C-alpha positions in Angstrom: 0.0 0.0 0.0 1.3 3.4 -0.9 2.4 5.4 2.2 1.0 8.9 1.7 3.0 12.0 2.7 2.4 12.9 6.3 1.0 9.5 7.3 1.9 8.7 10.9 2.5 5.2 12.3 0.7 3.9 15.5 4.0 4.2 17.4 4.4 7.8 16.3 0.9 8.6 17.6 1.8 7.0 20.9 4.9 9.2 21.1 2.8 12.3 20.4 0.4 11.3 23.2 3.3 10.9 25.6 4.9 14.2 24.7 1.7 16.1 24.8 1.1 14.7 28.2 4.5 16.0 29.3 3.7 19.5 28.0 5.7 19.6 24.7 4.6 22.0 22.0 4.1 20.9 18.4 7.5 22.2 17.2 9.3 20.1 19.8 7.2 17.0 19.0 7.8 17.5 15.3 11.6 17.7 15.9 11.6 14.6 18.1 9.7 12.6 15.5 11.6 14.0 12.5 8.2 15.2 11.1 7.0 18.6 10.0 5.3 20.9 12.5 2.2 21.1 10.2 1.9 17.3 10.2 1.8 17.3 14.0 -0.7 20.2 14.2 -3.0 18.5 11.6 -2.8 15.2 13.5 -3.8 16.6 16.8 -6.5 18.9 15.4 -8.1 16.3 13.2 -7.9 13.2 15.4 -8.5 14.5 18.9 -11.8 13.5 20.6 -13.7 16.0 22.7 -10.6 18.2 22.9 -8.3 15.4 24.1 -5.7 13.6 22.0 -5.9 9.8 22.7 -3.4 7.9 20.5 -5.6 4.8 20.2 -8.7 6.7 19.2 -6.6 8.9 16.9 -5.3 5.8 15.1 -8.8 4.6 14.5 -10.1 7.9 13.2 -7.1 8.2 10.9 -7.7 4.7 9.6 -11.4 5.4 8.8 -10.6 8.7 7.2 -7.9 7.1 5.0 -10.4 4.4 4.0 -12.9 6.9 2.9 -10.3 8.9 1.1 -9.3 5.9 -0.9 -12.9 5.4 -2.0 -13.4 9.1 -2.9 -12.6 8.6 -6.5 -15.7 6.4 -7.0 -17.8 9.6 -6.5 -16.7 10.5 -10.1 -18.2 7.4 -11.5 -21.4 7.9 -9.5 -21.9 11.4 -10.7 -22.1 11.7 -14.5 -22.1 15.6 -14.4 -18.9 15.6 -12.3 -17.3 13.0 -14.6 -18.2 15.0 -17.7 -16.7 18.2 -16.2 -13.4 16.5 -15.3 -13.1 14.9 -18.8 -13.8 18.2 -20.4 -11.2 20.1 -18.4 -8.6 17.4 -18.8 -9.2 17.7 -22.6 -8.4 21.4 -22.2 -5.1 20.4 -20.5 -6.2 21.4 -17.0 -4.3 19.4 -14.3 -6.2 17.7 -11.4 -5.3 20.5 -9.0 -6.7 23.2 -11.3 -9.8 21.1 -11.9 -10.4 20.6 -8.2 -9.8 24.2 -7.4 -12.2 25.3 -10.1 -14.9 22.9 -9.0 -14.7 24.2 -5.4 -14.7 27.9 -6.5 -17.7 27.5 -8.8 -19.6 25.3 -6.3 -19.8 22.4 -8.7 -20.0 18.8 -7.5 -16.6 18.4 -5.9 -13.8 15.9 -5.4 -10.2 16.6 -4.4 -7.2 16.5 -6.8 -6.1 13.3 -5.1 -9.4 11.6 -5.9 -9.0 12.7 -9.6 -5.5 11.2 -9.7 -6.8 8.0 -8.1 -9.6 7.8 -10.7 -7.1 8.3 -13.5 -5.2 5.3 -12.3 -8.3 3.1 -12.6 -9.4 1.2 -15.7 -12.2 3.8 -16.2 -10.0 6.8 -16.1 -6.7 5.5 -17.5 -7.5 6.6 -21.1 -7.6 10.2 -20.0 -4.0 10.2 -18.7 -2.9 11.2 -22.1 -4.2 14.7 -21.4 -1.8 15.2 -18.5 1.5 17.0 -19.1 3.5 14.0 -18.1 1.1 11.4 -19.6 2.1 9.2 -16.6 -0.3 6.6 -15.3 1.5 6.4 -12.0 2.9 9.0 -9.7 6.6 9.0 -9.3 7.5 7.6 -5.9 9.5 9.8 -3.6 12.8 8.5 -2.3 12.3 7.4 1.3 14.2 9.5 3.8 16.4 7.8 6.4 14.3 7.1 9.5 15.3 9.3 12.3 16.1 7.4 15.5 14.5 9.1 18.5 16.5 7.4 21.2 19.9 6.1 19.8 20.8 2.5 21.0 17.6 2.3 23.0 17.3 -0.9 25.1 13.8 -2.0 26.2 12.7 -3.0 29.7 12.5 -6.7 28.6 16.3 -6.7 28.9 16.6 -4.9 32.2 18.5 -6.6 35.0 16.3 -9.0 37.1 17.5 -7.4 40.3 16.1 -4.1 39.0 12.8 -5.4 37.9 12.0 -7.4 41.1 13.7 -4.8 43.4 16.0 -7.4 45.0 19.2 -5.2 44.5 19.9 -1.6 45.4 21.2 0.9 42.9 18.6 0.6 40.1 16.9 3.9 39.5 14.2 5.6 37.5 14.1 9.1 36.1 11.6 11.5 34.6 10.9 15.2 33.9 8.3 17.5 35.4 7.5 20.3 32.9 7.4 23.9 33.9 4.3 26.0 33.3 3.2 26.1 29.6 4.9 28.9 27.8 8.0 28.7 29.9 11.2 26.7 29.5 12.8 24.2 31.7 11.4 22.1 34.5 12.4 19.6 37.1 14.5 16.5 36.6 13.5 13.8 39.1 15.0 10.5 40.0 14.4 7.7 42.5 16.2 4.6 43.6 13.7 1.7 43.1 14.3 -0.4 46.2 14.8 2.3 48.9 12.5 4.9 47.2 15.1 7.6 47.8 14.3 10.6 45.7 16.5 13.3 44.1 15.4 16.3 42.0 17.1 19.2 40.3 16.2 22.1 38.0 16.7 22.1 34.3 16.7 25.3 32.4 15.6 23.9 29.0 14.6 20.6 27.4 17.9 19.9 25.5 19.3 16.4 26.0 22.7 17.8 27.1 21.2 19.8 29.9 19.1 16.9 31.2 22.1 14.5 31.0 24.3 16.9 33.0 21.7 17.5 35.7 20.8 13.9 36.1 24.5 13.0 36.2 24.9 15.4 39.1 21.9 14.1 40.9 22.9 10.4 40.6 26.5 11.2 41.5 25.4 11.1 45.2 24.2 7.5 44.8 25.7 4.2 43.8 23.8 3.7 40.6 23.7 0.4 38.7 21.1 1.3 36.1 18.3 3.7 35.3 14.9 3.5 33.5 13.5 6.2 31.4 10.5 7.0 29.2 11.0 7.8 25.5 11.1 11.6 25.8 13.7 13.3 23.4 15.4 14.9 26.4 16.8 11.4 27.1 18.7 11.1 23.9 22.1 11.4 25.6 21.5 8.5 27.9 24.7 6.8 26.8 26.8 9.6 28.3 25.6 8.8 31.9 28.1 6.0 32.4 25.7 3.3 33.5 23.2 0.9 31.8 19.9 2.6 30.7 16.6 1.0 29.8 13.4 2.4 28.3 9.7 1.9 28.8 7.4 0.9 26.0 5.7 3.8 24.2 2.8 5.2 26.1 3.5 3.1 29.1 4.5 5.4 32.0 3.1 2.9 34.4 6.2 0.8 33.8 8.2 3.3 35.8 5.7 3.6 38.6 8.2 4.5 41.3 9.2 7.9 39.8 5.6 8.6 38.8 4.7 8.2 42.5 7.5 10.6 43.5 6.3 13.1 40.9 2.9 12.9 42.5 4.3 13.7 45.9 6.3 16.6 44.5 3.2 18.0 42.8 1.7 18.5 46.2 4.3 21.3 46.7 4.7 22.2 43.0 1.3 21.9 41.4 0.8 21.9 37.6 1.2 25.4 36.3 4.3 26.0 38.5 7.0 28.1 36.8 10.2 26.3 38.0 12.2 29.3 36.8 10.8 31.1 39.9 11.6 28.1 42.3 15.1 27.9 43.9 17.1 24.7 44.1 17.1 25.3 47.9 13.3 25.0 48.0 13.4 21.9 45.8 15.9 20.3 48.2 13.7 21.2 51.2 10.7 19.4 49.6 12.7 16.4 48.6 14.0 16.2 52.2 10.4 16.1 53.5 9.7 13.2 51.1 12.9 11.3 51.9 12.5 11.6 55.7 8.9 10.6 56.2 8.0 7.0 57.2 6.6 4.9 54.3 4.3 2.0 54.8 6.0 0.1 51.9 9.3 0.4 53.8 7.9 -0.9 57.1 7.4 2.7 58.2 11.0 3.5 57.9 12.1 6.5 55.8 13.7 6.2 52.3 16.7 8.0 53.7 17.1 5.4 56.5 16.8 2.5 54.2 19.2 3.9 51.6 21.8 4.9 54.3 21.6 1.4 55.9 22.1 -0.2 52.4 25.2 1.9 51.8 24.1 3.3 48.5 24.5 7.0 49.5 27.9 8.2 48.3 27.4 11.8 49.6 24.7 13.6 51.6 21.4 14.0 49.8 18.2 15.7 51.0 
């Protein structure tokens, strides 16, 4: 089946859903996917449901629309007046774009230029291809661009260490990003050690991978880290520079890193959505992280995350 320009794959729609949920704008999403900004804007506008973009529903809407678009050419055969007008204009050496534009402007029965081309490729319309400038029966195929890799050398969770997955060993972490208020840059880089639930957090001034890698490296420098788990956000592109094994959740599956999602939920009590982190000091962030790390947790037998991490010997230097 011919892949039309701008068509998105189910995986790309899942990524759009993730990045929208993290507060990314259409320009940043387009850059991450290697697509045009207009393609992302069209996708979100056309395939959202009740003002919300759901990747699974968007995929179904796109599938149905494409199916109807493929059948649009049959309208020409079903409407003798329309078919006659198209044949007449082709005989006057109008191209399908000019015919479609004229039909729309003069409020005649209308089909798109794509439908006219599709009709010309059928047995019923093939004879009229001689009136086209190129006289081609088929559209010249575009050379496929090299597919852009969003996360280089990405390793999925299925290959993560068993000790990380079942929490039997210390040192395996998760990381995420809390976005600043819409319209502002930066945010908060957050991390957690999976077994002890010890949290760390630091400000990032922008969403560039280099910035996120540097901040996360500084945060994890206080811990003995064996590995870390991320989502598929483009800010994690430089994961190989961190110096320890990294693993990635499946697309649209933030529940696979539930520990950091829970920490983010705790942090949101103090920094609710809409917070401009440019106005929050690192000192205030450290104070909040300290409150979280020093409170007793039921899952830890009512010990604090700081106590558990300290006893396990995974703290290399003092953390909040």
